[in-house]
Structure formats: C-alpha cells, structure tokens
C-alpha positions in Angstrom: 76.0 64.2 -19.5 74.7 66.2 -22.4 76.3 69.5 -23.3 74.4 72.8 -23.3 75.9 76.2 -24.4 74.7 79.7 -24.0 76.3 83.1 -24.9 76.2 86.2 -22.7 76.2 89.5 -24.5 78.5 92.1 -22.8 76.2 95.0 -23.7 75.1 96.3 -20.4 74.1 95.5 -16.8 71.6 92.8 -15.8 68.2 94.0 -14.8 65.6 92.1 -12.7 64.0 90.8 -15.8 67.3 89.1 -16.8 67.6 87.7 -13.3 64.2 86.0 -13.1 64.5 84.9 -16.8 67.9 83.8 -18.2 70.0 83.8 -15.0 67.7 81.5 -12.9 67.5 79.2 -15.9 71.3 79.1 -16.2 71.5 78.1 -12.5 69.3 75.1 -13.3 71.4 74.2 -16.3 74.7 74.2 -14.4 73.2 71.6 -12.0 72.0 69.2 -14.6 74.1 69.5 -17.8 77.7 69.8 -19.0 77.2 73.6 -19.3 79.3 76.2 -21.2 78.5 79.9 -20.6 80.6 82.4 -22.5 80.8 86.2 -22.7 80.5 87.0 -26.4 83.1 89.8 -26.7 83.9 88.9 -30.3 80.2 89.4 -31.2 80.2 92.8 -29.6 82.8 94.1 -32.0 80.1 94.4 -34.7 79.1 97.6 -33.0 82.6 99.0 -32.6 82.8 99.5 -28.8 85.7 101.5 -27.4 88.5 99.5 -25.7 87.6 100.8 -22.3 83.9 100.0 -22.7 84.6 96.5 -24.0 86.8 95.6 -21.1 84.5 97.1 -18.4 81.4 95.5 -20.0 83.1 92.1 -19.9 84.3 92.7 -16.3 80.9 93.7 -15.0 78.8 91.1 -16.8 81.2 88.5 -15.4 80.8 89.9 -11.9 77.1 90.1 -12.2 76.6 86.5 -13.3 79.0 85.2 -10.6 77.1 87.3 -8.0 73.8 85.7 -9.2 75.1 82.2 -8.6 76.9 80.9 -11.7 79.5 78.6 -10.3 82.8 78.2 -12.2 83.4 74.9 -10.5 80.1 73.5 -11.8 80.0 75.1 -15.3 82.6 76.3 -17.8 82.4 80.1 -17.7 84.7 81.8 -20.1 85.4 84.8 -22.2 85.1 84.1 -26.0 88.3 85.9 -26.9 90.3 83.8 -24.4 89.8 80.7 -26.7 91.9 81.1 -29.8 90.5 78.0 -31.3 87.2 79.9 -31.9 88.5 82.4 -34.5 90.5 79.7 -36.3 87.4 77.4 -36.6 85.3 80.5 -37.5 87.7 81.1 -40.4 87.4 77.5 -41.6 83.6 77.5 -41.3 83.4 80.8 -43.3 84.9 79.0 -46.3 81.7 76.9 -46.5 79.2 79.6 -45.8 77.7 81.4 -48.8 77.1 85.1 -49.1 73.5 84.7 -50.4 72.3 82.7 -47.4 74.1 85.1 -45.0 72.5 88.2 -46.6 69.1 86.7 -46.2 69.3 86.2 -42.4 66.8 88.3 -40.4 69.5 89.4 -37.9 71.7 90.8 -40.7 68.8 92.7 -42.3 67.8 94.1 -38.9 71.3 95.2 -38.0 72.0 97.0 -41.3 68.8 99.0 -40.7 69.9 99.9 -37.2 73.5 100.8 -38.1 73.5 101.8 -41.8 76.9 103.5 -41.4 78.6 100.4 -39.9 77.7 97.5 -42.1 80.8 95.4 -41.5 81.7 91.9 -42.5 81.2 90.7 -38.9 77.5 91.5 -39.1 77.3 89.4 -42.3 79.1 86.4 -40.8 77.6 86.7 -37.4 75.7 83.4 -37.9 78.9 81.6 -38.7 80.6 82.8 -35.5 77.5 81.8 -33.5 77.6 78.4 -35.2 81.2 78.1 -34.3 80.5 78.9 -30.7 78.0 76.0 -30.6 79.8 73.5 -32.8 83.2 73.8 -31.3 81.9 72.2 -28.1 79.5 69.9 -30.1 76.7 71.2 -27.9 73.4 69.3 -28.1 71.2 72.1 -26.6 71.2 75.9 -26.9 68.8 78.2 -25.0 67.8 80.8 -27.6 65.2 83.6 -27.9 62.9 84.1 -30.8 65.4 86.5 -32.4 68.1 83.8 -32.5 66.1 80.9 -33.8 67.2 81.4 -37.4 70.8 81.6 -36.4 70.5 78.3 -34.6 69.0 76.8 -37.7 72.0 78.2 -39.6 74.3 76.4 -37.1 72.5 73.1 -37.8 72.9 73.8 -41.6 76.6 74.6 -41.3 77.2 71.5 -39.1 75.4 69.2 -41.5 77.1 70.8 -44.5 80.6 70.2 -43.0 79.7 66.6 -42.1 78.5 66.0 -45.7 81.3 67.8 -47.5 84.1 66.0 -45.6 82.3 62.7 -45.1 82.6 62.8 -41.3 80.2 62.5 -38.5 81.7 65.2 -36.3 78.9 67.7 -35.4 75.6 66.7 -33.8 72.5 68.8 -34.7 72.0 71.4 -31.9 68.5 72.0 -30.8 66.8 74.8 -28.9 66.6 74.1 -25.2 63.2 73.9 -23.8 63.0 74.5 -20.0 59.7 72.7 -19.9 57.9 75.5 -18.1 56.5 78.9 -18.7 59.3 81.4 -18.5 59.0 84.3 -16.2 58.3 87.5 -18.1 59.1 90.6 -16.1 57.3 93.7 -17.5 58.9 97.1 -17.7 58.0 100.3 -15.8 56.8 102.2 -18.9 53.4 100.6 -18.9 53.9 98.0 -21.7 56.1 95.2 -22.9 58.8 93.4 -21.1 61.7 94.9 -19.2 64.6 95.6 -21.5 67.8 97.7 -21.9 66.9 99.3 -25.1 63.4 100.2 -23.9 64.7 102.3 -21.0 62.2 100.7 -18.6 64.5 98.5 -16.5 65.6 98.3 -12.9 69.2 97.1 -12.8 70.7 94.9 -10.2 73.5 97.4 -9.9 71.2 100.4 -9.4 71.6 102.4 -6.2 68.5 102.6 -3.9 67.8 106.2 -4.8 67.9 105.4 -8.5 65.4 102.6 -8.0 63.1 104.8 -6.0 63.0 107.4 -8.7 62.4 104.8 -11.4 59.5 103.1 -9.6 57.9 106.4 -8.6 57.9 107.4 -12.3 56.2 104.2 -13.3 53.1 104.7 -15.5 49.7 104.5 -13.6 46.2 105.9 -14.2 43.7 107.8 -12.1 42.5 104.6 -10.4 39.7 102.1 -10.7 36.1 103.3 -10.9 34.3 100.0 -10.4 34.8 97.2 -7.9 36.9 94.3 -9.2 37.4 95.8 -12.6 40.1 94.5 -14.9 43.4 96.1 -14.5 44.9 98.0 -17.5 48.3 96.7 -18.7 50.3 99.4 -17.0 48.8 98.7 -13.6 48.9 94.9 -14.1 52.6 95.3 -14.8 53.2 96.8 -11.3 51.3 94.0 -9.7 53.3 91.4 -11.7 56.6 92.9 -10.5 55.2 93.1 -6.9 54.2 89.5 -7.1 57.8 88.6 -8.0 59.7 90.6 -5.5 57.3 91.2 -2.6 55.7 89.0 0.1 52.5 87.4 -0.9 50.7 89.3 1.8 51.9 92.6 0.4 50.7 91.8 -3.1 47.3 90.6 -1.8 46.9 93.8 0.4 47.3 96.1 -2.6 45.3 93.9 -4.9 42.4 94.0 -2.4 42.7 97.8 -2.2 42.5 98.0 -6.0 39.4 95.7 -6.1 37.7 97.9 -3.5 38.6 101.1 -5.4 40.8 102.2 -2.5 44.2 101.9 -4.1 46.7 104.7 -3.6 49.3 104.2 -6.2 51.9 106.4 -4.4 51.8 104.0 -1.4 52.0 101.0 -3.7 55.0 102.4 -5.5 56.8 103.2 -2.3 56.3 99.7 -1.1 57.3 98.2 -4.4 60.5 100.3 -4.5 61.3 99.2 -0.9 60.9 95.6 -1.9 62.9 95.8 -5.0 65.7 97.5 -3.1 65.6 94.7 -0.4 65.9 92.2 -3.2 68.7 93.8 -5.3 70.9 95.3 -2.5 72.6 92.1 -1.5 73.2 91.3 -5.2 74.5 94.8 -5.8 77.0 94.5 -2.9 78.2 91.2 -4.2 78.6 92.5 -7.7 80.7 95.4 -6.5 82.8 93.2 -4.3 83.5 90.7 -7.1 84.2 93.5 -9.7 86.8 94.9 -7.3 88.6 91.6 -6.9 90.8 91.4 -9.9 92.6 88.3 -8.6 89.4 86.3 -8.3 88.2 87.4 -11.7 91.5 86.4 -13.2 91.3 83.0 -11.5 87.7 82.5 -12.9 88.4 83.4 -16.5 91.7 81.5 -16.5 90.0 78.3 -15.2 87.2 78.8 -17.7 89.5 79.3 -20.6 91.5 76.2 -19.8 88.3 74.1 -19.6 86.9 75.6 -22.8 90.1 75.2 -24.7 90.4 71.6 -23.7 87.0 71.0 -25.4 87.6 73.3 -28.3 91.0 72.0 -29.2 89.7 68.5 -29.6 87.0 69.6 -32.0 89.4 71.9 -34.0 91.9 69.0 -34.3 89.2 66.9 -36.0 88.1 69.8 -38.2 91.6 70.5 -39.4 92.1 66.8 -40.1 88.8 66.6 -42.0 89.7 69.7 -44.1 93.0 68.2 -45.0 95.6 70.1 -43.0 98.6 67.9 -42.2 101.9 68.8 -40.6 105.0 67.8 -42.5 
C-alpha cells in the first residue's frame, strides 16, 4: 500500500470549511493508503508561540481531528515533536541545503514580510523541515495547497540531491496528491473569498450556538433582488453555497425559489442557516470537548502514533546515517 503524508498546523480551531475540505479528504486517505498525519508543532515555533498556547493548540487540534473521524487504528496520527528522528534528520538534510535556494522560496519571502521583527533561522529552513517530514517516511503522495507546492518541489530536490551525493536510491520522489474530484470550497461570511482563520469570516466547529447565531446574522447581504431570476451577487451566493452544504435540499430550494421570485427575506434565511449550522456542528462540538477532557485517551493516541511513526522514521534515519558515513566504533 502506497504511503501518503500530511501535516496539520496547530494554529487554531477547525472551521466548517476545513471539515468539508481537508478533513473529509483525510478520512478517505486513511481508508485507502498507508496514511501518516502529524501535528506540526516544530513548524509552529517559527512564530514563537507561548508554551501554554503551543500545548493547548496541539491538544485541541488533536481532539478536533479525532472527533471528525480520524482513526488512530487506521492511520498513524502523531505529534511531530514526539519523533526525535525528525530533528536529527533535519540537521543532516540542512547540511545539503544551500542558503541561496532557501532565501528564494516564496514562503520565506512572504513570512519575512509578515513578521519582519522575527526573521529566524527556522523560517529560512522551513522547506528543509517540511522535506524531512515527507522523506523520513519515504512518502509517495502529499496533499498540498497552492502555497506549499514550491516546498514540495524543494522536498523532491533535496531527496534527489541526497540520492545523488551519496550514490543511494533511498528517497522516492514525492508528488502532490490529487483527490480526483473538485474539492469543496466553503465561502466565508464576509461576502467574498473562502472561509479562513486569518480572514475572520469563519464558523468554527467549537463555536457555541449563540456565537454561531451572531456570526451568521452579521453575514453580508444586500437589499434584495429587483428582477425575477436575476443572478446572485457573490455575497448572496456564498450564503446559498453554505446552505447547500449544511441544510436539507428542500430548505435550500425553498429560499432559492423565494430569491428568484423577489420574495426573499434574508433575516429568515439567516435564522434557518444558523439553525442548520448549529445542528451540524453541535454533535462535533460535544465530541471535541469530551475528547479534549480525556487526557488518558489523548495520551494513548499520541503514544501509539509516536511508536508507529518512530518505527518508520528510525528505519529511514538508519539508512541516512549509513549513507552519510556515520559508523559506531
């Protein structure tokens, strides 16, 4: 069975856009591939989180993905910092990464613009750590977004360079995973773009019902259609897109007909949409809170994940050390 790997950033709670995008695709992967999912807490250090934030972010992102259906019996789910083979191999891979190529990466340029007072070495060598995450399990496939495509190309480059420099055939060339279908894009509530953390337009799985109601009722609308069957502006189409995802088909069709007949009452539509989002997220929210409160279960999950990840990583690291020339006396 071919290996696929994906990282999970511990940078905030999951929203419904994440659920219908990445999470549902992860659930497919764990059924059909030798899947590794890791919480990238080493990567998060490039922004200098406080110790309390780092621990709680890891805890809740772990609880959220478990609540959404990631199964530690089917996939290897681990915390990056629980696998000491990763930083050792990261060190070795850094020796063959050149400062010029790292400085030219788009992610590095973007990051130093966003945090000019915190341009640390971790930002510069981020592609090397990402490559290590992939290569240490010799993953064949990696689901990546547009912003990470260049870093995946760097992983291919570093793997090929290592194979060539040490005359080995250790690392396969990882390729971007194609789910073979149009990915669900959940729009935000601000009238444009997709739902996201940084945009402030998201409904989170952990949100309480009253919070969801307030967010939905503040969603951007207009004064209503003036002609029968007129095209919906983006902000209004966004609400219908979300409704199409979380509501019954009959509910979506009812409000769509009201819009086409110039009879739409956005207040009524928003109330129904909020009700349907709450009905969808409430069971997940309860599950997230239950799992997050169960320290024994979380310990069991990450311990099992670390053992499985280390078994794979240690085999690769042993071959890397041998190729580089490390020998015990």
